[in-house]
LUMSE-64178 format. One record per residue (C-alpha): x, y, z; residue in one letter. Coordinates in steps of 0.2 Angstrom, whole numbers, plus 5000, padded with zeros to 4 digits. Layout:
! residues N
XYZA/...
***
This chain:
! residues 498
561655485016M/561655515035R/563255595043V/563555645060H/565155725069V/565755715087S/567355745096S/567855565092S/567555575074G/566255565060V/565055435057T/564455395039I/562955285035T/562655265017E/560855295016T/560655415002S/559755294992S/559155175005S/558955195024S/559655075036A/557954985036T/558254935018G/557055045008A/557255034989P/558455144981A/557955284971S/558255274951P/558955444950D/560855444950T/561755614954P/562955684941A/564855664945E/565555814953Q/567255864945S/568655874959W/569556044957T/571056094967P/569956224977R/568756074982L/570255974988W/570856124997G/569156145006V/569155965011L/570955975017A/570456115029V/568856025036L/569855865038C/571255955047A/570056035060V/569255865063L/570955785065F/571455925077L/569955895088D/570255705090G/572155745092L/571855865106D/570655755116V/571855605116S/573555705118M/572855795134V/572255625141G/573955555140V/574755715148A/573555715164L/574755635176P/576255755171S/575055905172I/574455855189G/576255835196T/576955995189E/575356105194L/574956015210G/573255955205L/572255825213S/571255685204T/569655785206T/570555945198S/571255835184L/569555765179Q/569055955176W/570355965163I/569355825154V/567655885159N/567956065156G/568156025137Y/566655915138V/565556035146L/565956175133G/565656055119Y/564155955126G/563356115133G/563356215117L/563356095103L/561456115100L/561756295099L/563256285088G/562356225072G/560956345075R/562156495076T/562956435059A/561256455051D/560956625059L/562656705055L/563356595040G/564356435041R/565956515034R/566056645047R/565556545062V/566856405057F/568356525055L/567956625071I/567856465081A/569456395073L/570356555078G/569656535096V/570256365096F/572056415092A/572156555105V/571456445119A/572756315114S/574156445115L/573656505132I/573356335139G/575156295134G/575856445143L/574856455160V/575456395176N/573856395185D/572756245186G/571156355186T/571656445171L/572156285162L/570456215165I/569656375158A/570656365142T/569956185141R/568156255142F/568456375129V/569256245117K/567656135120G/566556285116L/567556315100A/567356135095A/565456145098A/565456275084F/566756195072T/566056025072A/564356045066P/564856195055T/566256085047A/565055955043L/563756075035S/565156155024I/565555985018L/563855935014T/563456105005T/565056104995T/565055924989F/563555874978H/562555724985E/563155564977G/564855494973P/565755664976A/565055684994R/565255504998N/567055514994R/567355675003A/566455605019L/567455445018S/569055545018V/568355655032F/567955505043S/569655425042V/570455595048F/569255595063G/569655425069A/571555435065S/571655595074G/571155515090Y/572355365088S/573855475082S/573555585098G/573955435109L/575755415102I/576055595099L/575455635116G/576555505123G/578155575114L/577655765117L/577355725136T/579055645137S/579755815132V/578555925142G/576655915144W/576456095137R/576856035119W/575255935120T/574356115120F/575556205109L/575756085095T/573956115088P/574256295087V/575256305071P/574156175063L/572556275067A/573356435061L/573756355044V/572056285042A/571356455047L/572356545033A/571856415020V/570056415025G/569956605023V/570556585005A/569556434999L/568056415010I/566556484999P/565556635006R/563756585011D/562156685017K/561256645033P/560056515029A/558856515043A/557056575041E/555756615054G/556056665072G/557456625084H/557256535100D/558456645110L/557556605126V/557556425124G/559456425119A/559956525135V/558956425147T/559456255139L/561356305139T/561356375156T/560356235164G/561456095157M/563056185161L/562456215179L/561756035181A/563355955176V/564456075186Y/563356035202T/563555845200V/565455865197V/565755975212T/564455895224A/565455745230P/566855865236E/565755995243R/564355885250G/562655845243W/561755945256L/562956095255D/561856245253P/562756295237L/562456115230T/560656125234V/560456295227G/561356245211S/560156095209I/558556205211V/559156335199V/559656215186A/558056115187A/557156285186A/558056325170L/557756165162L/555856175166V/555856345159G/556656275143F/555356145141V/553956275144I/554756385131T/554856255118E/553056215120Q/552556395117R/553656475105V/553356465086A/555056405081H/555756305095P/557556255097L/557056075100I/555456005095R/555055895111L/553955775101G/555555705094I/555955615111L/554355505109R/555255405096V/555955245104G/557455225093T/557955395097I/557855375115V/558855205115R/560155295104A/560355435116N/560455305131V/561655205122S/562855345118V/562955395136I/563455215140A/564655205126L/565555375130F/565355375148G/566055205152S/567455225138Y/568155395143M/568055355162S/568955195159F/570355275149Q/570455415163F/570755285177M/571955185166M/572955345162T/573155375181L/573555195186Y/574855165172L/575755325175Q/575555365194D/575555185201V/576555085189L/577655235184H/577555195165W/578255335153S/576855425144P/577455345128L/577255165135K/575555205142M/575055275125A/575655115116L/574655005129A/573055095125L/573355115107L/572554945101P/570855015105A/571155165094G/571855065080L/570254955080I/569155115079V/570155195065A/570255045054F/568554965058G/567455115057S/567455135038P/566654955037F/565254985049V/564155065036G/564054905026R/563754815041M/562254925046I/561554905028D/561654715030R/561154685049W/560354845054G/560754965069T/560054865084S/560954715082R/562654815080L/562254915095I/561854765106I/563554685100S/564354845105S/563654845122M/564054665124V/565854695119S/566054845131L/565254755146A/566454595142L/567954705142G/567554785159Y/567054625167V/568654535160W/569654675168F/568754665185L/568954475185A/570754465181T/571554625186A/571854595205G/572954735212N/574254725197T/573554695180P/574554595168H/574654685151Y/574554525139A/573254445150F/572154585156T/572454755148I/572654705130L/571154595129P/570054735137T/570754865125M/570354745110I/568554715117L/568354905120L/568954955103G/567754835094G/566354895105G/566655085101F/566955045082A/565254955081F/564355065093G/564755235088F/564255225070S/562655125073S/562055235087I/562255385076M/561355305062A/559955245074Q/559755415081A/559355495064T/558655355054D/556855395048G/556955575053I/556455705042D/557855805033D/557255965042S/557655885059E/559255795055Q/560255925063G/559155915078L/559255725080A/561155725077S/561355875090G/560355785103L/561355615102V/563055715101Q/562555815117T/561955655126S/563655575123G/564655725129Q/563555775144V/563355595149G/565255565148A/565455715160A/564255645172L/564955465173V/566755535174L/566255645188A/565455485197G/567055385194V/568155525200T/567155545216A/567355355220L/569255355215V/569655515225A/568755445240S/570455345243D/571955435251S/573055385237H/573155245224P/574655165232A/573854985234A/573954945216G/572354945206F/571254915221A/570755095224P/570155105206F/568954955208H/567455065214P/567655165198G/567755015187L/566254945195N/565255095191L/565955095173V/565454915170T/563754955178G/563455095165V/563854975151A/562754845157L/561254975159V/561555015141G/561454835136L/559954805146A/559054955138F/559354885120N/558754715125L/557154775131I/556354795113P/556954625108L/556154545124L/554554635120N/554554575102L/554954395108T/553454395121R/552254475109S/552654335096R/552454205110A/550754265115T/550054295097T/548954145092P/549454045077T/548154075063P/547153915058T/546853855041K/545053875035P/
***
């Protein structure tokens, strides 16, 4: 079984006995594991943390306009509340799982959960936009450690087979429902005050921490061999600086000395990382894994998926609340159909992968996303109608995300040796988070270039054009192998009978 976790939830592809390509099942059937109260307690803690992760992302997204109004933040500053979290998560995700191996899963998980709770509390109390963004970065950093570690605790606590399958199914539902619940809860809480979107997760995280201390089994560090500290430092620093430069360059200017200097330093760090990985005995990332075509396509696809979806939701949040003056709850209900489709549709995607494979579902996902954005562009005008424009778009985007996320994660790890499953999963999760930050930065620059979105949806059109282009690039990239296959079949001579 392949399992993958991200800030949007967990993907489960039932390939413990057969891969997505249809390999024959093993005749060995694992013995059933008895479900003790302790096991249920451990699963509850892990599900609670994943639920909180999805809840936090969607709640804060709903609260952005209210935060901007009270703290006097511009659109450019508001996107840092989103990107601050994404930077911390995406920049340190590859390091998070490795740290759990080095220091122990239980220890890393509990410390990161405690940091998440403290950062949430501080974020709900500060009155300065810069400090608020800093707390978001710290929460993203904490999630970069809790997400892979929670998955590792689950897979080592529950035996492979029916017990683990059942646990992972429950785990997946909590991840998807957390995001959907956050839209409604975020709308309700923001109506009272945006600070409650930060404070509400605190008691939940503290309860999970207390139960986790009591129930999560102790473990010993499992890593063997050397540790690529230089690679970890150069990769993390280079990625953070690269994304920071792209995000700030539109406001500062691409030829500004600080922008140019940041680009040079980031490039030097990433080149240094590549050189390091080729020379050390135990690299953080084996670069040869990037020669696998399915992995490369999966990473490009997740950038198209996350980058377009998160950026579109960012624009819709600002448009519906700042321009149409909808209440946070009304806005949340307007966007909810997409979340419901993801929550209720995701559990069935595993069976669809077994039947049709990942490539077809990913192409279907990209088509659905592109159609959603094109439909919005074609019908929105200056004042999009909800039933005719917004609702069909959210249905198409929800279907695209539900089909695409699980399939992309499965394709990113299918056929990879068990010893590199964590690496492949970490790569695709990092691509999704960092890619989302880059696309959102570009969208924000295009939207912020207008003085104020007072002319209906028109000032958001350039950003929507970029989002649509990103989805179309993702679709084209996945169609190339099919076109090559068709061309190859057309040029292959038909064998003649003797």
